N, C-alpha and C positions, 0 to 999 in steps of 0.2 A: 671702298678704299680703306686700306689699313690705317690704324692710328699712327701718328708721328710722335706721340707722347708715350714714353715707356710707362708700363704699369708701376704704380707706387705701392708695392705689397711687401710689408716687412716680413722677413722669415719668421715662421712660427716660433723658432727658438729664441727670438729676441723680443717677442711681444711681452709686455709687462703683465704681471698678475694684477687683476683688478677685482673689485668686489663682485660677489656673485649676483647674477641678475635676479630680480624679484620674481617670485612665483606665487600667484594668488591661491587661496584655498580651492582645492579640487583640480588644480592644474598640474600638468607634468611637463618637463622639458626633456628633449632627447636630441642627440646629435646625429645628423644624417650625412654620410660621406658619399659624394657623387663625383663623377669625372669633372675635375676642374673647380669644384665648389664644395664647401662644407656648410650645411645649413643647420640652424637651431630651430626646432619645431616645438611649439607649445600646443598642448592638447588637453582635452577634458574627456574622461571616460564616458562612453555613451550611457544614457539612462537605461537602455535595454539593447539587446542584440538586434541586428538587422536594420538599424537606422541608416539612412543615406549619408554619405560623407559630405563635409563642408570644409572649404579651405579659405582662409582670410589672408589678405595681402595688404600691408600697411603703406603709408605714404612717405614722402621725403622727410628724412630726419626722425621717422617714427620707428616702431618695432611691433612685434607681435603683442606686446602689452596693450597696444591701442584697442585691442578687441576683447580685453578681459571683462569689460562691463557687459558686452553683448552676448558673448558665448554662453554663459550660464543660463540666460533667458531662452536659449534654444536647445537646451539639453534634451528635452523631450521629443524633438523633431529631427535633429541632425547629430551626427558624430563630428565634433568640431576639432579642427587643427588650424593653427595660425603659424606662419613661418616668418622668420627674420630674413629679409632679403640679404644677399651677400654684402658685407661691409656695414650692416646695420644690426641693431640689437646685440645679440650674442653670436652672430655669424661673422666669421672672418672674411676678408676681402676675397674676391674671385681670383684664381691663379693668373688669369689673363688681364686683370684690371678693367674688364668690360662692364661698365655701368650704364650702357645704353638701355633703352626700353626693350629692345630685342634681347639684350643680354639678361636682363631681369626676367623677361618672359621665358627665356630658355631655361633659367633656373627653376621656375614654377613648373614648366613642362617636364623637365628631367625628374623633379621630385614626384610628380604625379605618375609618370611612367614607371619609375622605379618602385613606387609604393603599390602600384596597381589599384589605386583607390578611385580612379575615374570611372564614370563621369561624376563630378562633384558639383555641389552648389558653391559657386565661386564668388567671393566678395573682394572688393577692392576700394581703397580710399585714396583720393588724390593721385599721386604718382602710381600707387597700386591700382587705381582705377584704369589708368592708361595701360598698365602692364597686363591686367586681366582682360581688357578689351582686345588686345592683340592675341592673347591666348585663345579667347573664345572665337575669334575670327579665323584663325589658322588651324585650330585643333578643336572643332566643335564636338568631337567624340569624347572629349574630356570634361565637358561642361553641361550640367543639367539646367541650371539657372544661373543668372548673372545679377549680382547686386552691386551697384556702383554708388558710393557715397562721395559727393563732390569730385567726380573724376576729372583728372587734369587733361582734358582734351583741348586741342588748339583753339585759342581765342585771338581774334584780330585786334580787339581793343582790350588789352590787359589792364586790370585794375591797378591804380597807382600803388595801393598797399601791397601788391604782389611784386612790384618791381625790385625792391631790395633783395628778395629771395632769388629772383632771376639773375641778378647781378653776380651771384656766386659762380655762375657759369664762365665768367670772364677771367682770363688768366691774370693772376696777381691780386685779385680781389680778396681771396681768402687770407693770404698773408697780411694784407693791409687791414682787413677786418680784425684779425687776431691781434695785431699791434694796437689798434684803437680800443679794443675791448679786453686787453689783458688783465685789467684790474676788476673786471666784472666778476661777481660771485655767481655760483651756480643758481642761487636763488633769484638774482637779478635776471639771468638768462631765461629761467623758467617763467618768470612773470612776463617777460617780453613775448615768449612763444605762446603763453596762455592768452594774452591780450590779442595776439594775431589770429589764433586758431579757434578760439571759443567766442560764440555770440555773446555770452554773458559770463565773463571770468569769475564773477562772484558765486556762480553755481558750483565751482570746483571745491570739493570738500577739503578740509585741512589735511586729512590723511592722504587724499589724492595729490595735493600739492607737495607734501613731504616726500611722497614716493617719487614724484617727478623730479624733485631736486636731487634725491639720491641717485636716480638714474642718470641725470645730467652729469653729476660728479663722476660717475663711473665712465660715461662715454668720453668725457674730456681727457681721461687718462689714456685713451686708446690712440696710438700714433697715427692711425689711418682714418680717424673720424671725419676730419675736415676734408680729406681727399675724397672719401666716399660721398660726402655731401656735394662737393664741387663737381665731381664727375657725373653723379646722378642728375644734378641740375642741368649740366651740359647735355647729357643724354636726352633729357626731357625737352630742352630748347631745340636740340637737333631734330627731334621727332616732330616738333611743331612745323618744321620747314620741309618735311618730306611730303611729296605729292604722289600722285598715281595710286596704284593698288596698295602701296605700303603706308599711305597717309592714314592717320588715326581715324578721321571721320569716314573715310572710305571703308576702313576695316569695321567701324561701328555698324555701317550699313550691311555688312556681311554676317553679322552675328545672328545666329539662328535661335539661340537660347532665349527663353522668356526672361525679360530684363526688368529689374526694379531700379529706378533712378531716384536718388535722395539728394536734395539740394537745400542748403540753408539760406534764409533770407539775409543773414548778417555775415555771410562768408566774405572774408577779405582777400582770399586767394583765388577762388574760382567764382566768376561772376554768376549771380543768380539768373541773369538773363540767358545763360547758356542752357537752362533747364528745358525750355521749349524746343531749342534746336536738337538737344539730345533725344527728347521724346519723339521727334520726327525721324531722327537718324536710325535709332534702333527699331527694327521692324516689329518686334513684339514686346512693347514696353508699357510700363505703368509708372506714373510720376508721383512722388511724395515730396511736397515742399513744406519746410518747417520755418516759419517766419522768424523765429527767435534763435535759430541754430546758426552756428558758424560753420567752420570747415570740417569738423569732426563730429557729425551728428550721432554716430554710433557710440561716442563717449558722452555726449551731452544729453541725448534723448534715447538711450538704448531700448527702453520699453516700447517707444513708438516705432522705432526701426524694426524691432523684433515682431511687433504686431503686423507691420506691413509685409515682412518676409513670410510670416505664416499665411497671410492672405495670398501672397504669390504662390506658395506651395499648394494652397487649396485650388487656385485657378489652374495651376499646372496639372494637378491631379484630374481636374474636370476635363482638361484638354486631352489628357492621355486616355480617358474613358471614351472619347469620341474617335479614337484611332488616329490621332495626329502622328505623322511620321517622326521617327527619331533621327536626329542629325548625325551624319557621318563625318569622317575626316575630310577636311578641305584640301585642295591641291596646295602644296607648298607648306611644309612644316616650319615651325619657328627656327629650327636649326639651319634651314636653307635660306632664310631671309637675310637681306643685307643689314649689317649692324649699324651703319651710319656712324662710323667712329672717326670721322675726319679730324675731330678735335679731342679724341680720347674719351668721348662720352659714350 
């Protein structure tokens, strides 16, 4: 069913100039123009030629910078790229205003198809975890392995601490929130996000906190920032209600790629109790639980996540030596799936 809410996409000619996005040592940024979307892609040069490609997808309100701590730890085993989903980071909104899970998955697929990098080692955190689960289910030919950090898969009993984020999906909530918080500084906002997403906020370095404040100040100047947040939240909530073959848990069961699941014991957004259900749903999975981690384990404990991924690679190589068949393309590409946009998500 088509959206009844017109896309809120400011013309490129009226977008304000904002501060340049931060680029860490060894990283490069480039702009990729694709039909209907423009993506900013963060990458690191491979340590040597011939390394398999990896692609990282961030969560709600995040950006490719969320992977900057993990990527250098994998320089010797993969060629890393992390993208900013449409409307996030340094990527402008999609032309059609589609922020559904299918819309974001379509952006990932279009990037991989255009770049010819598949199959890749695909990573996703939170919202990005839901997005790459859909990609892996419908385009197994694009995915070598799947690594999910606190994936936002449907929960029947949502944690209370996650409710305020979910409320962004309701019409009128974002303007109300903006009125109530108009006097908040970027520093105050970052402290709130850090307390929500990190198991132990005190582990965030002073430099990391300053960088996050700088990025928050930049994002708040973007006229589409809150629209992207609200519509992506709405898209995630909509995906939670979809049943049948397009339901996220049903699609998780269709994933053929070896899957690493990472859950934090102090996660306030994705319940740790979902870890066992996910381990049962993904047919070829291994589970890493970090008792002291929150929602962004790849930022909090990057070394541990990197070690677990290297072990996944070793297991995958062993399986390949036994002649395990390679997954092919499943029936029904992302572009042909319903977008579930009844509310513009």
